[in-house]
PyMOL Python script that loads the backbone (N, CA, C, O; Angstrom):
from pymol import cmd

cmd.read_pdbstr("""\
ATOM      1  N   MET A   1      92.495 120.128 174.749  1.00  0.00           N
ATOM      2  CA  MET A   1      92.873 121.515 174.632  1.00  0.00           C
ATOM      3  C   MET A   1      92.491 122.084 173.263  1.00  0.00           C
ATOM      4  O   MET A   1      92.087 123.242 173.162  1.00  0.00           O
ATOM      5  N   ARG A   2      92.613 121.303 172.256  1.00  0.00           N
ATOM      6  CA  ARG A   2      92.244 121.741 170.922  1.00  0.00           C
ATOM      7  C   ARG A   2      90.740 122.019 170.833  1.00  0.00           C
ATOM      8  O   ARG A   2      90.324 122.976 170.180  1.00  0.00           O
ATOM      9  N   VAL A   3      89.941 121.202 171.476  1.00  0.00           N
ATOM     10  CA  VAL A   3      88.491 121.369 171.455  1.00  0.00           C
ATOM     11  C   VAL A   3      88.091 122.691 172.101  1.00  0.00           C
ATOM     12  O   VAL A   3      87.196 123.372 171.603  1.00  0.00           O
ATOM     13  N   ASN A   4      88.722 123.052 173.171  1.00  0.00           N
ATOM     14  CA  ASN A   4      88.404 124.308 173.849  1.00  0.00           C
ATOM     15  C   ASN A   4      88.695 125.511 172.965  1.00  0.00           C
ATOM     16  O   ASN A   4      87.945 126.488 172.987  1.00  0.00           O
ATOM     17  N   GLU A   5      89.761 125.457 172.196  1.00  0.00           N
ATOM     18  CA  GLU A   5      90.088 126.560 171.292  1.00  0.00           C
ATOM     19  C   GLU A   5      89.039 126.679 170.182  1.00  0.00           C
ATOM     20  O   GLU A   5      88.652 127.783 169.798  1.00  0.00           O
ATOM     21  N   ILE A   6      88.590 125.541 169.678  1.00  0.00           N
ATOM     22  CA  ILE A   6      87.572 125.551 168.627  1.00  0.00           C
ATOM     23  C   ILE A   6      86.248 126.075 169.179  1.00  0.00           C
ATOM     24  O   ILE A   6      85.589 126.898 168.542  1.00  0.00           O
ATOM     25  N   ASP A   7      85.862 125.604 170.352  1.00  0.00           N
ATOM     26  CA  ASP A   7      84.631 126.086 170.979  1.00  0.00           C
ATOM     27  C   ASP A   7      84.702 127.580 171.265  1.00  0.00           C
ATOM     28  O   ASP A   7      83.722 128.304 171.091  1.00  0.00           O
ATOM     29  N   GLU A   8      85.854 128.024 171.698  1.00  0.00           N
ATOM     30  CA  GLU A   8      86.037 129.448 171.991  1.00  0.00           C
ATOM     31  C   GLU A   8      85.919 130.273 170.710  1.00  0.00           C
ATOM     32  O   GLU A   8      85.276 131.323 170.701  1.00  0.00           O
ATOM     33  N   PHE A   9      86.540 129.797 169.627  1.00  0.00           N
ATOM     34  CA  PHE A   9      86.447 130.485 168.340  1.00  0.00           C
ATOM     35  C   PHE A   9      84.996 130.563 167.870  1.00  0.00           C
ATOM     36  O   PHE A   9      84.537 131.621 167.440  1.00  0.00           O
ATOM     37  N   ARG A  10      84.278 129.447 167.950  1.00  0.00           N
ATOM     38  CA  ARG A  10      82.873 129.420 167.542  1.00  0.00           C
ATOM     39  C   ARG A  10      82.050 130.416 168.345  1.00  0.00           C
ATOM     40  O   ARG A  10      81.246 131.164 167.788  1.00  0.00           O
ATOM     41  N   GLN A  11      82.253 130.421 169.634  1.00  0.00           N
ATOM     42  CA  GLN A  11      81.494 131.323 170.494  1.00  0.00           C
ATOM     43  C   GLN A  11      81.759 132.781 170.140  1.00  0.00           C
ATOM     44  O   GLN A  11      80.829 133.584 170.068  1.00  0.00           O
ATOM     45  N   GLN A  12      83.027 133.124 169.921  1.00  0.00           N
ATOM     46  CA  GLN A  12      83.372 134.494 169.549  1.00  0.00           C
ATOM     47  C   GLN A  12      82.783 134.863 168.192  1.00  0.00           C
ATOM     48  O   GLN A  12      82.289 135.975 168.000  1.00  0.00           O
ATOM     49  N   PHE A  13      82.841 133.922 167.256  1.00  0.00           N
ATOM     50  CA  PHE A  13      82.308 134.169 165.917  1.00  0.00           C
ATOM     51  C   PHE A  13      80.810 134.446 165.970  1.00  0.00           C
ATOM     52  O   PHE A  13      80.336 135.429 165.401  1.00  0.00           O
ATOM     53  N   PHE A  14      80.071 133.584 166.652  1.00  0.00           N
ATOM     54  CA  PHE A  14      78.621 133.758 166.706  1.00  0.00           C
ATOM     55  C   PHE A  14      78.225 134.973 167.534  1.00  0.00           C
ATOM     56  O   PHE A  14      77.224 135.620 167.225  1.00  0.00           O
ATOM     57  N   ASP A  15      78.969 135.296 168.560  1.00  0.00           N
ATOM     58  CA  ASP A  15      78.712 136.521 169.316  1.00  0.00           C
ATOM     59  C   ASP A  15      78.882 137.741 168.424  1.00  0.00           C
ATOM     60  O   ASP A  15      78.106 138.694 168.505  1.00  0.00           O
ATOM     61  N   LYS A  16      79.907 137.706 167.569  1.00  0.00           N
ATOM     62  CA  LYS A  16      80.153 138.814 166.649  1.00  0.00           C
ATOM     63  C   LYS A  16      79.020 138.940 165.628  1.00  0.00           C
ATOM     64  O   LYS A  16      78.560 140.045 165.340  1.00  0.00           O
ATOM     65  N   VAL A  17      78.574 137.810 165.084  1.00  0.00           N
ATOM     66  CA  VAL A  17      77.486 137.821 164.104  1.00  0.00           C
ATOM     67  C   VAL A  17      76.201 138.353 164.744  1.00  0.00           C
ATOM     68  O   VAL A  17      75.502 139.173 164.147  1.00  0.00           O
ATOM     69  N   ILE A  18      75.898 137.897 165.934  1.00  0.00           N
ATOM     70  CA  ILE A  18      74.699 138.350 166.641  1.00  0.00           C
ATOM     71  C   ILE A  18      74.772 139.840 166.918  1.00  0.00           C
ATOM     72  O   ILE A  18      73.779 140.547 166.745  1.00  0.00           O
ATOM     73  N   GLN A  19      75.926 140.331 167.343  1.00  0.00           N
ATOM     74  CA  GLN A  19      76.101 141.759 167.640  1.00  0.00           C
ATOM     75  C   GLN A  19      75.917 142.598 166.370  1.00  0.00           C
ATOM     76  O   GLN A  19      75.285 143.654 166.412  1.00  0.00           O
ATOM     77  N   GLU A  20      76.465 142.132 165.241  1.00  0.00           N
ATOM     78  CA  GLU A  20      76.311 142.863 163.980  1.00  0.00           C
ATOM     79  C   GLU A  20      74.850 142.926 163.548  1.00  0.00           C
ATOM     80  O   GLU A  20      74.389 143.964 163.072  1.00  0.00           O
ATOM     81  N   GLU A  21      74.124 141.833 163.710  1.00  0.00           N
ATOM     82  CA  GLU A  21      72.704 141.810 163.335  1.00  0.00           C
ATOM     83  C   GLU A  21      71.884 142.743 164.228  1.00  0.00           C
ATOM     84  O   GLU A  21      70.979 143.429 163.751  1.00  0.00           O
ATOM     85  N   LYS A  22      72.201 142.767 165.512  1.00  0.00           N
ATOM     86  CA  LYS A  22      71.499 143.680 166.421  1.00  0.00           C
ATOM     87  C   LYS A  22      71.769 145.130 166.042  1.00  0.00           C
ATOM     88  O   LYS A  22      70.867 145.965 166.098  1.00  0.00           O
ATOM     89  N   GLU A  23      73.002 145.432 165.658  1.00  0.00           N
ATOM     90  CA  GLU A  23      73.346 146.797 165.268  1.00  0.00           C
ATOM     91  C   GLU A  23      72.611 147.192 163.990  1.00  0.00           C
ATOM     92  O   GLU A  23      72.135 148.321 163.878  1.00  0.00           O
ATOM     93  N   LYS A  24      72.512 146.275 163.024  1.00  0.00           N
ATOM     94  CA  LYS A  24      71.761 146.557 161.794  1.00  0.00           C
ATOM     95  C   LYS A  24      70.290 146.827 162.107  1.00  0.00           C
ATOM     96  O   LYS A  24      69.685 147.746 161.554  1.00  0.00           O
ATOM     97  N   GLU A  25      69.727 146.019 162.998  1.00  0.00           N
ATOM     98  CA  GLU A  25      68.327 146.183 163.375  1.00  0.00           C
ATOM     99  C   GLU A  25      68.110 147.529 164.077  1.00  0.00           C
ATOM    100  O   GLU A  25      67.134 148.224 163.795  1.00  0.00           O
ATOM    101  N   ASN A  26      69.005 147.892 164.977  1.00  0.00           N
ATOM    102  CA  ASN A  26      68.900 149.183 165.676  1.00  0.00           C
ATOM    103  C   ASN A  26      69.040 150.352 164.703  1.00  0.00           C
ATOM    104  O   ASN A  26      68.346 151.360 164.833  1.00  0.00           O
ATOM    105  N   GLN A  27      69.939 150.215 163.730  1.00  0.00           N
ATOM    106  CA  GLN A  27      70.129 151.264 162.736  1.00  0.00           C
ATOM    107  C   GLN A  27      68.866 151.436 161.891  1.00  0.00           C
ATOM    108  O   GLN A  27      68.473 152.561 161.583  1.00  0.00           O
ATOM    109  N   LYS A  28      68.233 150.327 161.519  1.00  0.00           N
ATOM    110  CA  LYS A  28      67.001 150.396 160.738  1.00  0.00           C
ATOM    111  C   LYS A  28      65.887 151.049 161.544  1.00  0.00           C
ATOM    112  O   LYS A  28      65.116 151.840 161.000  1.00  0.00           O
ATOM    113  N   LYS A  29      65.788 150.729 162.842  1.00  0.00           N
ATOM    114  CA  LYS A  29      64.773 151.350 163.696  1.00  0.00           C
ATOM    115  C   LYS A  29      64.996 152.854 163.802  1.00  0.00           C
ATOM    116  O   LYS A  29      64.040 153.628 163.740  1.00  0.00           O
ATOM    117  N   ARG A  30      66.261 153.278 163.962  1.00  0.00           N
ATOM    118  CA  ARG A  30      66.561 154.717 164.034  1.00  0.00           C
ATOM    119  C   ARG A  30      66.188 155.417 162.735  1.00  0.00           C
ATOM    120  O   ARG A  30      65.642 156.520 162.750  1.00  0.00           O
ATOM    121  N   GLN A  31      66.484 154.772 161.611  1.00  0.00           N
ATOM    122  CA  GLN A  31      66.144 155.342 160.309  1.00  0.00           C
ATOM    123  C   GLN A  31      64.638 155.496 160.164  1.00  0.00           C
ATOM    124  O   GLN A  31      64.161 156.515 159.665  1.00  0.00           O
ATOM    125  N   GLN A  32      63.881 154.482 160.602  1.00  0.00           N
ATOM    126  CA  GLN A  32      62.431 154.542 160.495  1.00  0.00           C
ATOM    127  C   GLN A  32      61.839 155.607 161.405  1.00  0.00           C
ATOM    128  O   GLN A  32      60.833 156.221 161.052  1.00  0.00           O
ATOM    129  N   GLN A  33      62.434 155.838 162.558  1.00  0.00           N
ATOM    130  CA  GLN A  33      61.928 156.862 163.470  1.00  0.00           C
ATOM    131  C   GLN A  33      62.150 158.263 162.915  1.00  0.00           C
ATOM    132  O   GLN A  33      61.361 159.163 163.200  1.00  0.00           O
ATOM    133  N   GLN A  34      63.193 158.467 162.138  1.00  0.00           N
ATOM    134  CA  GLN A  34      63.521 159.789 161.613  1.00  0.00           C
ATOM    135  C   GLN A  34      62.908 160.044 160.237  1.00  0.00           C
ATOM    136  O   GLN A  34      63.006 161.154 159.714  1.00  0.00           O
ATOM    137  N   CYS A  35      62.284 159.039 159.653  1.00  0.00           N
ATOM    138  CA  CYS A  35      61.746 159.131 158.297  1.00  0.00           C
ATOM    139  C   CYS A  35      60.408 159.868 158.286  1.00  0.00           C
ATOM    140  O   CYS A  35      59.596 159.716 159.198  1.00  0.00           O
ATOM    141  N   SER A  36      60.192 160.665 157.242  1.00  0.00           N
ATOM    142  CA  SER A  36      58.858 161.216 156.984  1.00  0.00           C
ATOM    143  C   SER A  36      58.240 160.280 155.948  1.00  0.00           C
ATOM    144  O   SER A  36      58.511 160.390 154.752  1.00  0.00           O
ATOM    145  N   HIS A  37      57.418 159.372 156.420  1.00  0.00           N
ATOM    146  CA  HIS A  37      56.964 158.231 155.635  1.00  0.00           C
ATOM    147  C   HIS A  37      56.123 158.623 154.419  1.00  0.00           C
ATOM    148  O   HIS A  37      55.357 159.586 154.451  1.00  0.00           O
ATOM    149  N   ARG A  38      56.290 157.852 153.357  1.00  0.00           N
ATOM    150  CA  ARG A  38      55.453 157.931 152.162  1.00  0.00           C
ATOM    151  C   ARG A  38      54.913 156.519 151.936  1.00  0.00           C
ATOM    152  O   ARG A  38      55.556 155.675 151.311  1.00  0.00           O
ATOM    153  N   TYR A  39      53.720 156.295 152.462  1.00  0.00           N
ATOM    154  CA  TYR A  39      53.145 154.954 152.425  1.00  0.00           C
ATOM    155  C   TYR A  39      52.475 154.659 151.095  1.00  0.00           C
ATOM    156  O   TYR A  39      51.838 155.522 150.491  1.00  0.00           O
ATOM    157  N   GLU A  40      52.636 153.405 150.649  1.00  0.00           N
ATOM    158  CA  GLU A  40      51.961 152.897 149.465  1.00  0.00           C
ATOM    159  C   GLU A  40      51.176 151.663 149.885  1.00  0.00           C
ATOM    160  O   GLU A  40      51.648 150.873 150.703  1.00  0.00           O
ATOM    161  N   ILE A  41      49.978 151.494 149.327  1.00  0.00           N
ATOM    162  CA  ILE A  41      49.133 150.360 149.693  1.00  0.00           C
ATOM    163  C   ILE A  41      49.742 149.075 149.125  1.00  0.00           C
ATOM    164  O   ILE A  41      50.036 148.970 147.934  1.00  0.00           O
ATOM    165  N   VAL A  42      49.918 148.110 150.016  1.00  0.00           N
ATOM    166  CA  VAL A  42      50.439 146.819 149.606  1.00  0.00           C
ATOM    167  C   VAL A  42      49.315 145.798 149.521  1.00  0.00           C
ATOM    168  O   VAL A  42      49.242 145.008 148.579  1.00  0.00           O
ATOM    169  N   GLU A  43      48.434 145.829 150.527  1.00  0.00           N
ATOM    170  CA  GLU A  43      47.391 144.820 150.602  1.00  0.00           C
ATOM    171  C   GLU A  43      46.162 145.412 151.286  1.00  0.00           C
ATOM    172  O   GLU A  43      46.287 146.198 152.225  1.00  0.00           O
ATOM    173  N   GLN A  44      44.979 145.033 150.815  1.00  0.00           N
ATOM    174  CA  GLN A  44      43.735 145.455 151.436  1.00  0.00           C
ATOM    175  C   GLN A  44      43.005 144.218 151.935  1.00  0.00           C
ATOM    176  O   GLN A  44      42.895 143.214 151.231  1.00  0.00           O
ATOM    177  N   TYR A  45      42.511 144.309 153.157  1.00  0.00           N
ATOM    178  CA  TYR A  45      41.802 143.191 153.757  1.00  0.00           C
ATOM    179  C   TYR A  45      40.295 143.425 153.689  1.00  0.00           C
ATOM    180  O   TYR A  45      39.848 144.563 153.545  1.00  0.00           O
ATOM    181  N   LYS A  46      39.521 142.365 153.790  1.00  0.00           N
ATOM    182  CA  LYS A  46      38.060 142.448 153.672  1.00  0.00           C
ATOM    183  C   LYS A  46      37.424 143.240 154.804  1.00  0.00           C
ATOM    184  O   LYS A  46      36.351 143.815 154.620  1.00  0.00           O
ATOM    185  N   ASN A  47      38.064 143.285 155.976  1.00  0.00           N
ATOM    186  CA  ASN A  47      37.485 143.981 157.122  1.00  0.00           C
ATOM    187  C   ASN A  47      37.781 145.483 157.114  1.00  0.00           C
ATOM    188  O   ASN A  47      37.482 146.167 158.093  1.00  0.00           O
ATOM    189  N   GLY A  48      38.355 146.004 156.045  1.00  0.00           N
ATOM    190  CA  GLY A  48      38.582 147.442 155.926  1.00  0.00           C
ATOM    191  C   GLY A  48      39.987 147.883 156.276  1.00  0.00           C
ATOM    192  O   GLY A  48      40.310 149.064 156.150  1.00  0.00           O
ATOM    193  N   TYR A  49      40.815 146.975 156.707  1.00  0.00           N
ATOM    194  CA  TYR A  49      42.193 147.329 157.058  1.00  0.00           C
ATOM    195  C   TYR A  49      43.071 147.313 155.811  1.00  0.00           C
ATOM    196  O   TYR A  49      42.817 146.578 154.857  1.00  0.00           O
ATOM    197  N   GLN A  50      44.106 148.141 155.848  1.00  0.00           N
ATOM    198  CA  GLN A  50      45.051 148.210 154.749  1.00  0.00           C
ATOM    199  C   GLN A  50      46.464 148.054 155.283  1.00  0.00           C
ATOM    200  O   GLN A  50      46.810 148.607 156.327  1.00  0.00           O
ATOM    201  N   LYS A  51      47.261 147.309 154.572  1.00  0.00           N
ATOM    202  CA  LYS A  51      48.673 147.148 154.896  1.00  0.00           C
ATOM    203  C   LYS A  51      49.449 148.044 153.947  1.00  0.00           C
ATOM    204  O   LYS A  51      49.357 147.898 152.728  1.00  0.00           O
ATOM    205  N   ARG A  52      50.211 148.970 154.509  1.00  0.00           N
ATOM    206  CA  ARG A  52      50.975 149.908 153.692  1.00  0.00           C
ATOM    207  C   ARG A  52      52.444 149.847 154.090  1.00  0.00           C
ATOM    208  O   ARG A  52      52.784 149.542 155.233  1.00  0.00           O
ATOM    209  N   ILE A  53      53.306 150.143 153.119  1.00  0.00           N
ATOM    210  CA  ILE A  53      54.741 150.127 153.358  1.00  0.00           C
ATOM    211  C   ILE A  53      55.336 151.449 152.890  1.00  0.00           C
ATOM    212  O   ILE A  53      54.937 151.995 151.861  1.00  0.00           O
ATOM    213  N   CYS A  54      56.290 151.951 153.654  1.00  0.00           N
ATOM    214  CA  CYS A  54      56.954 153.210 153.313  1.00  0.00           C
ATOM    215  C   CYS A  54      57.958 152.945 152.184  1.00  0.00           C
ATOM    216  O   CYS A  54      58.739 151.996 152.250  1.00  0.00           O
ATOM    217  N   SER A  55      57.929 153.776 151.169  1.00  0.00           N
ATOM    218  CA  SER A  55      58.836 153.604 150.032  1.00  0.00           C
ATOM    219  C   SER A  55      60.260 154.037 150.367  1.00  0.00           C
ATOM    220  O   SER A  55      61.194 153.696 149.641  1.00  0.00           O
ATOM    221  N   LYS A  56      60.437 154.781 151.452  1.00  0.00           N
ATOM    222  CA  LYS A  56      61.769 155.254 151.827  1.00  0.00           C
ATOM    223  C   LYS A  56      62.497 154.292 152.773  1.00  0.00           C
ATOM    224  O   LYS A  56      63.663 153.964 152.556  1.00  0.00           O
ATOM    225  N   CYS A  57      61.793 153.841 153.831  1.00  0.00           N
ATOM    226  CA  CYS A  57      62.484 153.094 154.893  1.00  0.00           C
ATOM    227  C   CYS A  57      61.922 151.695 155.126  1.00  0.00           C
ATOM    228  O   CYS A  57      62.365 151.008 156.047  1.00  0.00           O
ATOM    229  N   ASP A  58      60.964 151.257 154.321  1.00  0.00           N
ATOM    230  CA  ASP A  58      60.370 149.919 154.425  1.00  0.00           C
ATOM    231  C   ASP A  58      59.606 149.687 155.728  1.00  0.00           C
ATOM    232  O   ASP A  58      59.465 148.545 156.166  1.00  0.00           O
ATOM    233  N   ASN A  59      59.120 150.744 156.343  1.00  0.00           N
ATOM    234  CA  ASN A  59      58.288 150.596 157.535  1.00  0.00           C
ATOM    235  C   ASN A  59      56.913 150.090 157.108  1.00  0.00           C
ATOM    236  O   ASN A  59      56.341 150.578 156.134  1.00  0.00           O
ATOM    237  N   ILE A  60      56.388 149.115 157.836  1.00  0.00           N
ATOM    238  CA  ILE A  60      55.091 148.531 157.510  1.00  0.00           C
ATOM    239  C   ILE A  60      54.080 148.932 158.581  1.00  0.00           C
ATOM    240  O   ILE A  60      54.369 148.865 159.775  1.00  0.00           O
ATOM    241  N   SER A  61      52.896 149.349 158.143  1.00  0.00           N
ATOM    242  CA  SER A  61      51.848 149.741 159.065  1.00  0.00           C
ATOM    243  C   SER A  61      50.514 149.193 158.571  1.00  0.00           C
ATOM    244  O   SER A  61      50.212 149.227 157.378  1.00  0.00           O
ATOM    245  N   ILE A  62      49.725 148.688 159.512  1.00  0.00           N
ATOM    246  CA  ILE A  62      48.393 148.168 159.196  1.00  0.00           C
ATOM    247  C   ILE A  62      47.382 148.977 159.998  1.00  0.00           C
ATOM    248  O   ILE A  62      47.414 148.984 161.228  1.00  0.00           O
ATOM    249  N   LYS A  63      46.481 149.662 159.286  1.00  0.00           N
ATOM    250  CA  LYS A  63      45.453 150.476 159.926  1.00  0.00           C
ATOM    251  C   LYS A  63      44.169 150.354 159.122  1.00  0.00           C
ATOM    252  O   LYS A  63      44.175 149.904 157.976  1.00  0.00           O
ATOM    253  N   HIS A  64      43.077 150.759 159.738  1.00  0.00           N
ATOM    254  CA  HIS A  64      41.790 150.802 159.046  1.00  0.00           C
ATOM    255  C   HIS A  64      41.836 151.957 158.049  1.00  0.00           C
ATOM    256  O   HIS A  64      42.484 152.976 158.290  1.00  0.00           O
ATOM    257  N   TYR A  65      41.136 151.781 156.923  1.00  0.00           N
ATOM    258  CA  TYR A  65      41.205 152.812 155.885  1.00  0.00           C
ATOM    259  C   TYR A  65      40.698 154.163 156.377  1.00  0.00           C
ATOM    260  O   TYR A  65      41.157 155.200 155.899  1.00  0.00           O
ATOM    261  N   ARG A  66      39.748 154.169 157.333  1.00  0.00           N
ATOM    262  CA  ARG A  66      39.261 155.448 157.862  1.00  0.00           C
ATOM    263  C   ARG A  66      40.359 156.183 158.629  1.00  0.00           C
ATOM    264  O   ARG A  66      40.403 157.413 158.624  1.00  0.00           O
ATOM    265  N   VAL A  67      41.227 155.448 159.276  1.00  0.00           N
ATOM    266  CA  VAL A  67      42.350 156.078 159.989  1.00  0.00           C
ATOM    267  C   VAL A  67      43.313 156.687 158.989  1.00  0.00           C
ATOM    268  O   VAL A  67      43.798 157.800 159.193  1.00  0.00           O
ATOM    269  N   TRP A  68      43.599 155.963 157.899  1.00  0.00           N
ATOM    270  CA  TRP A  68      44.491 156.504 156.877  1.00  0.00           C
ATOM    271  C   TRP A  68      43.887 157.764 156.270  1.00  0.00           C
ATOM    272  O   TRP A  68      44.597 158.750 156.070  1.00  0.00           O
ATOM    273  N   GLU A  69      42.607 157.752 155.977  1.00  0.00           N
ATOM    274  CA  GLU A  69      41.956 158.917 155.380  1.00  0.00           C
ATOM    275  C   GLU A  69      41.830 160.061 156.385  1.00  0.00           C
ATOM    276  O   GLU A  69      41.902 161.227 155.999  1.00  0.00           O
ATOM    277  N   GLY A  70      41.647 159.749 157.646  1.00  0.00           N
ATOM    278  CA  GLY A  70      41.517 160.780 158.678  1.00  0.00           C
ATOM    279  C   GLY A  70      42.802 161.522 158.928  1.00  0.00           C
ATOM    280  O   GLY A  70      42.773 162.714 159.235  1.00  0.00           O
ATOM    281  N   THR A  71      43.926 160.856 158.808  1.00  0.00           N
ATOM    282  CA  THR A  71      45.222 161.518 159.047  1.00  0.00           C
ATOM    283  C   THR A  71      45.701 162.284 157.820  1.00  0.00           C
ATOM    284  O   THR A  71      46.668 163.044 157.892  1.00  0.00           O
ATOM    285  N   LYS A  72      45.031 162.085 156.715  1.00  0.00           N
ATOM    286  CA  LYS A  72      45.453 162.762 155.482  1.00  0.00           C
ATOM    287  C   LYS A  72      45.183 164.268 155.551  1.00  0.00           C
ATOM    288  O   LYS A  72      45.966 165.061 155.027  1.00  0.00           O
ATOM    289  N   HIS A  73      44.076 164.666 156.197  1.00  0.00           N
ATOM    290  CA  HIS A  73      43.679 166.080 156.222  1.00  0.00           C
ATOM    291  C   HIS A  73      43.774 166.657 157.631  1.00  0.00           C
ATOM    292  O   HIS A  73      42.931 167.460 158.030  1.00  0.00           O
ATOM    293  N   CYS A  74      44.757 166.267 158.358  1.00  0.00           N
ATOM    294  CA  CYS A  74      44.904 166.729 159.738  1.00  0.00           C
ATOM    295  C   CYS A  74      45.337 168.184 159.751  1.00  0.00           C
ATOM    296  O   CYS A  74      46.265 168.571 159.041  1.00  0.00           O
ATOM    297  N   ILE A  75      44.654 168.999 160.569  1.00  0.00           N
ATOM    298  CA  ILE A  75      44.981 170.412 160.700  1.00  0.00           C
ATOM    299  C   ILE A  75      45.363 170.681 162.148  1.00  0.00           C
ATOM    300  O   ILE A  75      44.616 170.356 163.071  1.00  0.00           O
ATOM    301  N   ILE A  76      46.510 171.265 162.330  1.00  0.00           N
ATOM    302  CA  ILE A  76      46.969 171.612 163.682  1.00  0.00           C
ATOM    303  C   ILE A  76      46.649 173.080 163.923  1.00  0.00           C
ATOM    304  O   ILE A  76      47.052 173.949 163.151  1.00  0.00           O
ATOM    305  N   SER A  77      45.913 173.349 165.012  1.00  0.00           N
ATOM    306  CA  SER A  77      45.584 174.751 165.288  1.00  0.00           C
ATOM    307  C   SER A  77      46.311 175.244 166.491  1.00  0.00           C
ATOM    308  O   SER A  77      46.157 176.404 166.874  1.00  0.00           O
TER     309      SER A  77
END
""", "prot")
cmd.dss("prot")
cmd.show_as("cartoon", "prot")
cmd.util.cbc("prot")
cmd.orient("prot")
C-alpha cells in the first residue's frame, strides 16, 4: 500500500512538471507569433544561408541571404 502512494505521488508530480513545461512552450510560441521581429545575424553558412535570431523573442530563422534582402524592401500596393 505504501508503494502505491509513492507511485501515485511520482506520477502526479511528473504530470504537473510536464504540464508546466508545455504551458511555457505554448506561451513562448504565442509571444513569437505576436512579435514584430528584429533579427540579428548569428551565423553565416558557406552556401549563402544565414541564421538569424530575434532580439525580442528569441525566434530563430534560417533563410538564404537573398530572401532576407528581398523582404527588406517589400512594398505593398
